[in-house]
C-alpha positions as CSV (number, residue, x, y, z in Angstrom):
1,M,33.6,-21.9,11.3
2,S,31.1,-23.9,13.4
3,K,27.5,-24.3,12.4
4,S,26.3,-22.4,15.5
5,K,28.6,-19.4,14.6
6,L,27.3,-19.4,11.0
7,Q,23.7,-19.3,12.3
8,N,24.6,-16.1,14.1
9,L,25.4,-14.5,10.7
10,H,21.9,-15.2,9.4
11,S,19.3,-12.5,9.1
12,P,17.5,-11.7,12.4
13,K,14.4,-13.7,13.3
14,G,11.3,-12.6,11.5
15,M,13.3,-10.6,8.9
16,H,14.0,-11.7,5.4
17,D,16.0,-10.8,2.3
18,I,14.1,-10.2,-1.0
19,L,16.0,-12.4,-3.4
20,P,16.2,-12.0,-7.2
21,Q,13.6,-14.7,-7.9
22,D,11.0,-12.9,-5.8
23,Q,11.7,-9.4,-7.3
24,P,9.1,-9.9,-10.1
25,W,6.4,-10.1,-7.4
26,W,7.6,-6.9,-5.8
27,D,8.0,-5.2,-9.1
28,K,4.4,-6.0,-10.0
29,I,3.1,-4.6,-6.7
30,R,5.2,-1.5,-6.8
31,Q,4.1,-0.8,-10.4
32,E,0.4,-1.2,-9.6
33,I,0.7,1.0,-6.4
34,D,2.4,3.7,-8.6
35,Y,-0.4,3.4,-11.2
36,I,-3.2,3.7,-8.6
37,A,-1.5,6.6,-6.9
38,D,-1.0,8.4,-10.1
39,Y,-4.6,7.7,-11.3
40,Y,-6.2,8.9,-8.1
41,N,-3.8,11.8,-7.6
42,F,-1.9,10.7,-4.5
43,H,1.6,12.2,-4.1
44,R,4.5,10.2,-2.7
45,I,5.9,10.9,0.7
46,D,8.8,9.0,2.4
47,T,9.2,9.5,6.2
48,V,12.2,8.5,8.4
49,L,12.5,4.8,9.5
50,M,13.3,5.8,13.0
51,E,11.0,8.1,15.1
52,R,10.8,9.3,18.6
53,A,9.0,6.8,20.8
54,E,6.4,9.4,21.9
55,I,5.2,9.6,18.3
56,F,3.6,6.2,18.6
57,E,3.0,6.1,22.3
58,K,0.7,9.2,22.0
59,S,-1.0,8.2,18.7
60,L,-1.4,4.5,18.9
61,G,-2.2,4.4,22.6
62,E,0.1,3.3,25.4
63,T,-2.1,0.2,26.0
64,S,-2.2,-0.9,22.4
65,D,-0.5,-4.2,21.6
66,I,2.0,-2.4,19.3
67,V,3.2,0.0,22.0
68,E,3.1,-2.5,24.9
69,K,4.7,-5.5,23.2
70,E,5.9,-4.9,19.6
71,M,8.0,-1.8,19.2
72,F,11.8,-2.0,18.7
73,V,13.0,0.6,21.1
74,L,16.5,2.2,20.8
75,K,18.1,4.4,23.4
76,S,20.7,7.0,22.6
77,T,23.6,7.8,24.9
78,S,21.8,10.9,26.0
79,G,18.8,8.9,27.1
80,D,16.5,9.8,24.1
81,R,14.2,6.9,23.1
82,F,13.6,6.1,19.5
83,V,11.7,3.3,17.7
84,L,11.8,1.7,14.3
85,R,8.5,2.7,12.9
86,P,5.8,0.1,13.4
87,E,3.3,1.7,11.0
88,G,3.1,4.6,8.6
89,T,0.2,7.0,9.5
90,A,1.6,8.5,12.7
91,G,4.9,9.4,11.0
92,I,3.1,11.0,8.0
93,V,0.9,13.1,10.3
94,R,4.1,14.2,12.2
95,A,5.7,15.2,8.8
96,Y,2.5,17.0,7.8
97,V,2.5,19.1,10.9
98,Q,6.3,19.6,11.1
99,H,6.7,20.8,7.5
100,G,3.5,22.9,7.4
101,L,1.9,20.8,4.6
102,S,-1.5,22.3,5.6
103,H,-0.4,25.3,3.5
104,L,-0.6,23.1,0.4
105,G,-3.9,22.5,-1.4
106,Q,-6.3,20.7,0.9
107,P,-7.2,17.9,1.3
108,L,-3.7,16.6,0.6
109,K,-3.5,13.1,-0.9
110,L,-0.4,11.2,0.1
111,F,0.9,7.7,-0.4
112,Y,3.9,5.8,0.9
113,L,5.7,2.5,0.5
114,G,8.4,1.1,2.7
115,P,9.5,-1.2,5.6
116,M,7.9,-1.3,9.0
117,F,9.0,-3.1,12.2
118,R,7.1,-5.0,14.9
119,K,8.5,-7.4,17.5
120,E,5.8,-10.0,16.7
121,Q,6.1,-13.8,16.8
122,P,6.8,-14.7,13.2
123,Q,4.1,-16.8,11.5
124,A,2.1,-16.9,8.3
125,G,1.5,-13.4,7.1
126,R,3.4,-11.8,10.1
127,F,7.0,-10.7,10.1
128,R,9.2,-8.5,12.2
129,Q,10.3,-6.5,9.2
130,F,7.5,-6.1,6.7
131,H,6.4,-3.7,4.1
132,Q,3.4,-1.6,3.8
133,A,1.9,0.8,1.2
134,G,-0.7,3.3,2.3
135,F,-3.0,6.0,1.0
136,E,-3.8,9.0,3.2
137,I,-6.1,12.0,2.7
138,M,-5.4,14.8,5.2
139,G,-6.9,18.2,5.8
140,G,-10.1,19.6,4.5
141,D,-13.5,18.5,5.9
142,S,-14.4,15.2,7.5
143,D,-16.3,14.3,4.4
144,A,-17.4,10.7,3.8
145,V,-16.4,11.0,0.2
146,Y,-12.7,10.8,1.3
147,D,-13.3,7.6,3.2
148,A,-14.8,6.2,0.0
149,Q,-11.9,7.3,-2.1
150,V,-9.3,5.6,0.2
151,I,-11.4,2.4,0.2
152,L,-11.7,2.6,-3.6
153,A,-8.0,3.1,-4.1
154,I,-7.2,0.0,-2.0
155,F,-9.9,-2.0,-3.7
156,R,-8.7,-1.2,-7.2
157,L,-5.1,-2.1,-6.1
158,L,-6.2,-5.5,-4.9
159,E,-8.3,-5.9,-8.1
160,N,-5.4,-4.9,-10.4
161,L,-3.2,-7.5,-8.6
162,K,-5.8,-10.2,-9.6
163,I,-6.8,-11.0,-6.0
164,K,-10.2,-12.7,-6.1
165,D,-13.1,-12.9,-3.8
166,I,-12.4,-9.6,-2.0
167,S,-14.5,-9.0,1.1
168,L,-14.7,-5.5,2.6
169,H,-15.7,-5.3,6.3
170,I,-16.6,-1.8,7.6
171,N,-17.9,-0.3,10.9
172,S,-18.0,3.0,12.7
173,I,-16.5,3.3,16.2
174,G,-18.0,6.7,16.9
175,C,-16.4,9.9,18.1
176,R,-15.7,11.8,21.3
177,I,-19.3,12.5,21.8
178,C,-20.9,9.0,21.5
179,R,-18.0,6.6,22.2
180,P,-17.8,7.3,26.0
181,N,-21.4,6.2,26.6
182,Y,-20.8,3.1,24.5
183,R,-17.6,2.4,26.5
184,K,-19.6,2.5,29.7
185,K,-22.1,0.0,28.4
186,L,-19.3,-2.3,27.2
187,I,-17.7,-2.3,30.6
188,A,-21.0,-3.0,32.4
189,Y,-21.5,-6.0,30.1
190,Y,-18.0,-7.5,30.5
191,R,-17.3,-6.7,34.1
192,P,-19.3,-9.8,35.5
193,L,-17.5,-11.9,32.9
194,A,-14.0,-10.7,33.9
195,A,-12.9,-14.0,35.5
196,K,-13.7,-15.9,32.3
197,L,-11.7,-13.6,30.0
198,C,-8.1,-14.2,28.9
199,R,-5.4,-12.2,30.7
200,D,-5.1,-9.6,27.8
201,C,-8.9,-9.0,27.9
202,R,-8.9,-8.5,31.7
203,N,-6.3,-5.7,31.1
204,R,-8.3,-4.3,28.2
205,L,-11.4,-4.2,30.4
206,K,-9.5,-1.7,32.6
207,Q,-7.6,0.2,30.0
208,N,-9.2,0.0,26.5
209,P,-12.6,-1.8,26.6
210,L,-13.2,-1.5,22.8
211,R,-10.3,-3.8,22.2
212,L,-12.3,-6.6,23.9
213,L,-14.2,-6.9,20.6
214,D,-10.9,-7.4,18.8
215,C,-9.8,-10.5,20.8
216,K,-9.1,-13.7,18.8
217,N,-8.9,-15.9,21.9
218,E,-11.6,-18.7,21.5
219,D,-12.6,-18.4,25.2
220,C,-13.5,-14.7,24.7
221,Q,-15.1,-15.1,21.3
222,K,-18.4,-16.6,22.7
223,F,-19.0,-13.4,24.8
224,K,-18.9,-11.0,21.8
225,S,-22.2,-12.1,20.3
226,E,-24.2,-10.7,23.2
227,A,-22.1,-7.5,23.7
228,P,-23.7,-4.1,23.2
229,I,-23.5,-3.0,19.5
230,I,-21.8,0.3,18.8
231,L,-24.0,1.0,15.8
232,D,-26.9,1.3,18.2
233,N,-25.1,3.9,20.2
234,L,-23.7,6.3,17.6
235,C,-24.5,10.0,17.7
236,V,-26.4,11.7,14.9
237,S,-23.3,13.0,13.2
238,C,-21.5,9.6,13.3
239,S,-24.6,7.8,12.0
240,R,-25.0,10.3,9.2
241,H,-21.3,9.9,8.3
242,L,-21.5,6.1,8.1
243,K,-24.6,6.3,6.1
244,H,-22.9,8.6,3.5
245,V,-19.8,6.3,3.3
246,L,-22.1,3.3,2.6
247,E,-24.0,5.2,0.0
248,F,-20.8,6.1,-1.8
249,L,-19.8,2.4,-1.8
250,E,-23.1,1.4,-3.1
251,E,-22.9,3.9,-5.9
252,L,-19.5,2.4,-6.8
253,D,-21.1,-1.1,-6.7
254,L,-18.6,-2.1,-3.9
255,S,-20.2,-4.8,-1.8
256,Y,-19.4,-4.7,1.9
257,V,-20.1,-6.4,5.2
258,L,-21.3,-4.2,8.0
259,D,-19.2,-5.6,10.9
260,N,-20.3,-4.2,14.3
261,Q,-17.4,-6.0,16.0
262,L,-14.7,-4.4,13.9
263,V,-12.8,-1.9,16.1
264,R,-9.1,-1.9,14.9
265,G,-6.3,-1.9,17.5
266,L,-5.1,1.7,17.4
267,D,-6.3,4.5,19.6
268,Y,-6.3,7.2,16.9
269,Y,-9.2,6.0,14.9
270,N,-12.7,7.5,15.0
271,K,-15.8,7.0,12.9
272,T,-15.0,4.8,9.9
273,V,-12.8,1.6,10.3
274,F,-12.4,-1.0,7.6
275,E,-10.6,-4.2,6.7
276,F,-10.2,-6.2,3.4
277,F,-10.1,-10.0,3.4
278,T,-9.9,-12.6,0.6
279,N,-11.5,-16.0,0.3
280,T,-8.7,-17.3,-1.9
281,V,-7.7,-20.9,-1.0
282,S,-4.2,-22.2,-1.6
283,E,-3.5,-25.5,-3.4
284,D,-3.0,-27.2,0.0
285,G,-6.4,-26.0,1.2
286,R,-5.1,-23.2,3.5
287,K,-7.4,-20.2,3.9
288,F,-5.9,-16.8,4.6
289,D,-7.3,-15.6,7.9
290,F,-5.5,-12.3,8.0
291,A,-6.5,-8.9,6.7
292,L,-4.8,-7.9,3.5
293,A,-5.5,-4.2,4.1
294,S,-7.1,-2.0,6.8
295,G,-7.6,1.6,7.8
296,G,-10.0,4.2,9.0
297,R,-10.6,7.8,9.9
298,Y,-8.4,9.8,12.4
299,D,-9.8,13.3,12.8
300,Y,-8.1,13.9,16.2
301,L,-4.6,12.7,15.4
302,M,-3.1,16.0,14.5
303,E,-4.0,17.5,17.9
304,L,-1.5,15.1,19.5
305,F,1.2,16.8,17.4
306,G,0.3,20.3,18.5
307,A,-1.8,21.2,15.5
308,R,-5.5,22.2,15.4
309,T,-8.1,19.6,14.8
310,N,-7.9,18.5,11.2
311,A,-9.6,15.7,9.4
312,G,-7.7,12.6,8.1
313,V,-8.5,9.1,6.7
314,G,-6.2,6.4,5.4
315,G,-5.6,2.8,4.8
316,A,-2.6,0.5,4.3
317,V,-1.9,-2.9,2.6
318,G,0.7,-5.5,3.8
319,L,2.9,-6.3,0.8
320,E,4.2,-9.7,2.0
321,R,0.6,-10.7,2.6
322,L,-0.4,-9.7,-0.9
323,I,2.5,-11.7,-2.4
324,E,1.5,-14.8,-0.3
325,V,-2.1,-14.6,-1.6
326,M,-0.9,-13.9,-5.2
327,K,1.4,-16.9,-5.2
328,A,-1.4,-19.1,-3.9
329,A,-3.7,-17.8,-6.6
330,K,-1.0,-18.3,-9.3
331,V,-1.4,-14.7,-10.4
332,N,0.1,-13.9,-13.9
333,L,2.8,-11.4,-13.3
334,S,2.4,-9.6,-16.6
335,L,3.8,-6.1,-15.8
336,R,2.0,-3.0,-16.9
337,K,4.2,-1.8,-19.7
338,K,4.6,1.6,-21.2
339,P,4.2,1.7,-24.9
340,G,7.7,2.1,-26.4
341,V,10.0,1.5,-29.2
342,F,13.0,-0.7,-29.8
343,F,16.0,0.7,-31.6
344,I,17.8,-1.6,-34.1
345,H,21.0,-0.7,-35.9
346,I,22.6,-2.3,-38.9
347,G,26.3,-1.6,-39.6
348,E,29.1,0.4,-38.0
349,L,28.1,3.8,-39.3
350,A,24.5,3.4,-38.0
351,K,25.8,2.1,-34.7
352,K,28.0,5.2,-34.3
353,R,25.1,7.5,-34.8
354,S,22.6,5.5,-32.8
355,L,23.3,6.9,-29.3
356,K,22.5,10.5,-30.4
357,L,19.3,9.4,-32.1
358,I,18.2,7.4,-29.0
359,E,19.0,10.5,-26.8
360,S,16.8,12.7,-29.0
361,L,13.9,10.4,-28.4
362,R,14.5,10.2,-24.6
363,D,14.8,14.0,-24.4
364,E,11.2,14.1,-25.7
365,G,10.0,11.5,-23.2
366,V,9.8,8.6,-25.6
367,P,10.8,5.3,-23.8
368,V,13.4,3.5,-25.9
369,K,14.9,0.0,-25.5
370,E,18.0,-1.2,-27.4
371,S,20.7,-3.8,-27.5
372,L,23.6,-1.9,-29.2
373,G,26.0,-4.6,-28.1
374,K,24.5,-7.0,-30.5
375,D,25.3,-6.5,-34.2
376,S,23.0,-9.3,-35.6
377,L,19.7,-8.1,-37.0
378,G,18.0,-11.4,-35.9
379,A,19.3,-11.1,-32.3
380,Q,18.1,-7.5,-32.0
381,L,14.6,-8.5,-33.4
382,R,14.4,-11.3,-30.8
383,S,15.2,-8.8,-28.1
384,A,12.5,-6.4,-29.4
385,N,9.9,-9.2,-29.2
386,K,11.1,-10.2,-25.8
387,E,10.7,-6.6,-24.5
388,G,7.2,-6.4,-25.9
389,S,7.8,-3.2,-27.7
390,D,5.1,-1.7,-30.0
391,Y,7.5,-0.5,-32.7
392,T,11.0,-1.0,-33.9
393,L,13.2,1.7,-35.3
394,I,15.5,0.2,-37.9
395,F,18.5,2.3,-38.7
396,G,21.0,0.9,-41.3
397,Q,23.8,2.0,-43.5
398,K,21.4,3.1,-46.3
399,E,19.2,5.1,-43.9
400,A,22.3,6.7,-42.3
401,F,23.4,8.1,-45.7
402,E,19.8,9.2,-46.6
403,E,19.1,10.7,-43.2
404,S,16.0,8.5,-42.8
405,I,14.8,5.7,-40.5
406,I,12.4,2.8,-40.8
407,I,9.5,2.6,-38.3
408,R,8.0,-0.9,-38.2
409,D,4.7,-1.8,-36.4
410,L,5.4,-5.1,-34.6
411,K,1.7,-5.9,-34.3
412,N,0.9,-5.9,-38.0
413,G,4.3,-5.8,-39.7
414,V,3.6,-2.6,-41.6
415,Q,6.6,-0.3,-41.9
416,E,7.4,3.1,-43.2
417,T,10.5,5.1,-44.0
418,V,10.5,8.6,-42.5
419,P,13.1,11.5,-42.5
420,L,15.2,11.7,-39.4
421,R,14.0,15.3,-38.8
422,K,10.4,13.9,-38.4
423,L,11.4,10.9,-36.2
424,V,10.2,12.2,-32.8
425,S,6.9,13.6,-34.1
426,E,6.2,10.4,-36.1
427,V,7.0,8.1,-33.1
428,K,4.9,10.2,-30.7
429,K,2.0,10.2,-33.2
430,R,2.0,6.4,-33.3
431,L,2.4,5.9,-29.5
432,K,-0.7,7.9,-28.8
């Protein structure tokens, strides 16, 4: 087969396989996400990979970059338009409304983890298939404490992944009451500058003026410093909300940068928006100029799905970006391990009875490792040390006849022989 034909069998541009040598990085991130979600009481939700195109056209805004340029659109034979999901929040809100999750205890804390798809130009930190994990708090009141809880969960995740020099940027983009007036002031400021703006910003001036503050084009950057500041134009309610969010962050000793040019690129946001950055520098001197995580409040989003107005706030992290920074920082991948025991058998009789004993422990929720295929005591002990178990259970011919077992503490070498009838209770007592 020719080289050109072989290239056609490669993965699509901007999409990548996760190979065995990279799995430890992914395992570490998944483990810490599960830990944070469990600790802060977020419940997992998995939505479909393919949604109706209207889900994102309505929620993200038809003039957003994602909708205009980046969605993978699929058409069915009947003419229906579907897209591979470009982000997580809109699909979760759709599921919340569709399945009546408002009838559960409110607010409902949800988290997700999975692949997203955007037709971007592949570059550092950007892929066409990428993975996100997100934390969402839906329903209940538009209370600033929920903004702080989402920000805290993401901060603790980055902290647990040993990412250093984390910088939180935060802003408020107002609400339906105060934003229209600010929008008019922004248009009045930029209109005389229209000829000097990039092509995208000329379109934004007509369709979505707030996005002018999000432009990365160098020619447009110089105009932002003199643009009207949204914080000076917030209504009383939005000012109070932002003040409360910042007070919660200060109580948590979370430092932040009040960034009045941070607007985010999605239409569904209101009030709080935020992004996390890192000052980590790679060995070759490269700085990471992309956000590791971002999010905000979306109190009007459920209306677009036919539900009554209901509060919501959330944030998401890009997993490929986390791994890139973790590798640059040479993060130690020590996995968070559950305390457990390693079962060792000696002799054929003990081996025959081992499976039933191991199952009795698993039935009681005790994590057990073993290497029953190895008969050598030394080989099994080496496996126990490699697994990092806290205790070994040594079951030999003598113990099989006497209906007993040896529990050895691998930290201090102390061991005790206990009756088999007390095995589960004795192991649980030690693991506590």
